[in-house]
C-alpha positions as CSV (number, residue, x, y, z in Angstrom):
1,M,0.0,0.0,0.0
2,T,1.4,3.4,-0.9
3,H,2.0,6.2,1.5
4,Q,-0.9,8.2,-0.1
5,C,-3.3,5.2,0.4
6,K,-2.3,4.8,4.1
7,N,-3.0,8.5,4.7
8,Y,-6.3,8.2,3.0
9,Q,-7.1,5.1,5.1
10,K,-6.2,7.1,8.3
11,K,-8.4,10.0,7.3
12,K,-11.2,7.5,6.5
13,N,-10.9,5.8,9.9
14,F,-10.8,9.2,11.6
15,F,-13.9,10.2,9.6
16,N,-15.7,7.0,10.5
17,Y,-14.7,7.6,14.2
18,R,-16.0,11.1,14.0
19,I,-19.3,10.0,12.6
20,S,-19.5,7.2,15.2
21,F,-19.0,9.8,18.0
22,L,-21.6,12.1,16.6
23,T,-24.0,9.2,16.2
24,L,-23.4,8.2,19.8
25,R,-24.0,11.8,21.0
26,F,-27.3,11.8,19.0
27,L,-28.4,8.5,20.5
28,V,-27.6,9.7,24.0
29,F,-29.8,12.8,23.3
30,F,-32.5,10.7,21.6
31,F,-32.7,8.2,24.5
32,S,-32.8,11.0,27.1
33,T,-36.2,11.9,25.8
34,V,-39.4,10.3,27.0
35,I,-42.1,9.3,24.6
36,I,-45.6,10.2,25.8
37,N,-48.7,9.8,23.7
38,N,-46.7,9.7,20.5
39,R,-44.9,13.0,21.4
40,C,-41.3,13.3,22.6
41,F,-40.4,15.4,25.6
42,Q,-37.0,15.8,27.3
43,A,-36.8,14.5,30.8
44,N,-36.9,17.4,33.3
45,C,-38.6,19.7,30.8
46,G,-39.6,23.1,32.0
47,T,-36.7,23.3,34.4
48,A,-33.3,25.1,34.5
49,Q,-31.6,21.8,33.6
50,T,-33.1,21.9,30.2
51,D,-33.0,25.7,29.8
52,Y,-36.7,25.5,30.3
53,A,-37.5,23.4,27.3
54,P,-41.3,23.2,26.9
55,C,-43.1,20.1,28.2
56,I,-45.9,20.1,25.6
57,S,-45.9,20.6,21.9
58,K,-46.3,24.1,20.5
59,I,-49.5,23.0,18.6
60,R,-51.2,21.8,21.8
61,A,-49.9,24.9,23.8
62,N,-51.2,27.3,21.1
63,S,-54.6,25.5,21.2
64,M,-54.8,26.0,24.9
65,F,-53.7,29.6,24.6
66,K,-56.3,30.4,22.0
67,Q,-59.1,28.8,23.9
68,C,-58.3,30.9,27.0
69,C,-58.1,34.1,24.9
70,Q,-61.4,33.4,23.4
71,Q,-62.9,33.5,26.9
72,F,-60.9,36.3,28.5
73,A,-59.3,38.6,25.9
74,P,-61.0,40.9,23.4
75,E,-61.2,39.6,19.8
76,G,-58.7,42.1,18.6
77,C,-56.0,40.5,20.8
78,H,-56.5,37.0,19.6
79,E,-53.7,37.3,17.1
80,L,-51.3,37.6,20.0
81,C,-52.5,34.3,21.5
82,Q,-49.7,32.2,20.1
83,Y,-46.4,31.1,21.6
84,E,-44.3,33.0,19.1
85,T,-40.6,32.7,20.2
86,E,-38.7,34.1,17.2
87,E,-37.5,37.5,18.5
88,V,-38.2,39.7,15.4
89,V,-41.4,37.9,14.5
90,A,-42.8,38.2,18.1
91,R,-41.9,41.9,18.3
92,N,-43.4,42.7,15.0
93,L,-46.5,40.8,15.8
94,L,-47.0,42.7,19.1
95,M,-46.2,46.1,17.6
96,R,-48.6,45.5,14.6
97,V,-51.5,44.4,16.8
98,I,-51.1,47.3,19.2
99,R,-50.3,49.9,16.4
100,N,-53.5,48.8,14.4
101,S,-55.5,49.4,17.6
102,N,-56.7,45.9,17.5
103,C,-55.6,45.3,21.1
104,S,-55.0,48.0,23.6
105,L,-52.2,47.8,26.2
106,K,-54.8,47.4,29.0
107,N,-55.8,44.1,27.4
108,I,-52.2,42.7,27.4
109,A,-52.7,41.5,31.0
110,A,-55.5,39.2,29.8
111,V,-53.3,37.8,27.0
112,L,-50.4,37.2,29.3
113,F,-52.7,35.5,31.9
114,C,-53.8,33.1,29.1
115,A,-50.2,32.6,28.0
116,S,-49.2,31.7,31.6
117,Q,-52.0,29.2,32.0
118,N,-52.0,30.3,35.6
119,Q,-48.5,29.3,36.2
120,D,-45.6,31.3,37.8
121,N,-42.9,31.4,35.3
122,R,-40.6,33.9,37.0
123,K,-37.7,31.4,37.4
124,C,-37.6,30.9,33.6
125,C,-37.7,34.7,33.1
126,E,-34.9,35.2,35.5
127,H,-33.0,32.5,33.9
128,L,-33.3,34.2,30.6
129,S,-32.3,37.6,32.0
130,M,-35.6,39.4,32.2
131,A,-34.4,40.9,35.5
132,D,-31.0,41.8,34.2
133,P,-29.8,45.2,35.4
134,K,-28.8,46.0,31.8
135,L,-32.5,46.3,31.0
136,G,-32.7,49.2,33.4
137,V,-36.1,48.3,34.9
138,G,-35.1,46.1,37.9
139,N,-37.4,43.2,38.5
140,R,-40.3,45.0,36.9
141,C,-40.5,42.6,34.0
142,L,-40.9,39.5,36.3
143,R,-44.6,40.5,36.9
144,F,-45.3,39.7,33.2
145,C,-44.1,36.2,34.0
146,D,-46.5,35.7,36.8
147,P,-49.6,37.7,35.7
148,A,-52.0,35.7,37.9
149,G,-50.0,36.0,41.0
150,E,-48.4,39.4,40.8
151,G,-51.0,41.0,38.7
152,I,-50.6,43.6,35.9
153,S,-52.9,46.4,36.8
154,K,-51.3,49.0,34.5
155,I,-48.7,49.1,31.8
156,A,-46.4,52.0,32.1
157,R,-43.7,53.5,29.9
158,N,-41.0,51.4,31.8
159,D,-42.8,48.3,30.7
160,V,-42.0,48.8,27.0
161,T,-38.7,47.2,27.7
162,C,-40.5,44.1,29.1
163,L,-42.8,44.0,26.1
164,F,-39.9,44.3,23.7
165,N,-38.9,40.9,25.0
166,W,-42.3,39.4,24.1
167,N,-40.5,36.3,22.6
168,V,-38.9,35.5,26.0
169,L,-42.3,35.9,27.8
170,M,-43.9,33.6,25.3
171,Y,-41.1,31.0,25.6
172,C,-41.3,31.0,29.4
173,H,-45.0,30.8,29.5
174,H,-44.9,27.9,27.0
175,S,-42.2,26.1,29.0
176,G,-44.3,26.6,32.2
177,I,-47.3,24.5,31.0
178,P,-47.0,21.2,32.8
179,Q,-47.1,17.8,31.1
180,E,-50.5,16.4,30.8
């Protein structure tokens, strides 16, 4: 076997080893999930250990969110009743709905109550820096993470910073819904 062929064989073996290692990592991740009712969920979902990975599917969560909004939020706010976690999309959605006067700021509390499904999601919000001093509003945003417990009686100018992070609020509220 020539020197060039030996080098090729070494590279091929390294490549196969690398693929095997990646396959092993995937299998470890795959088997760390739990299959419930034909849906996969990570063990310890909704906790800091999993960076607050949601426990239920986005489709199921959005359905629950919309049902609650139909009961408690004005029709003009229903477009907000989805767990949109993409930063720019979430921010644009919120601004569009408010700017078009479909949903006034005083009704945001009802939307957030429905998003939270009556859960206290402040730990997730803290984990994702919603109380970071860099925001310049102290712990003020955490009340948006527990609207049922802390209550949101009024939205002030300082709260714009919190609402600007709508995607984080939606992520934490989705992650706070317990497994069925």
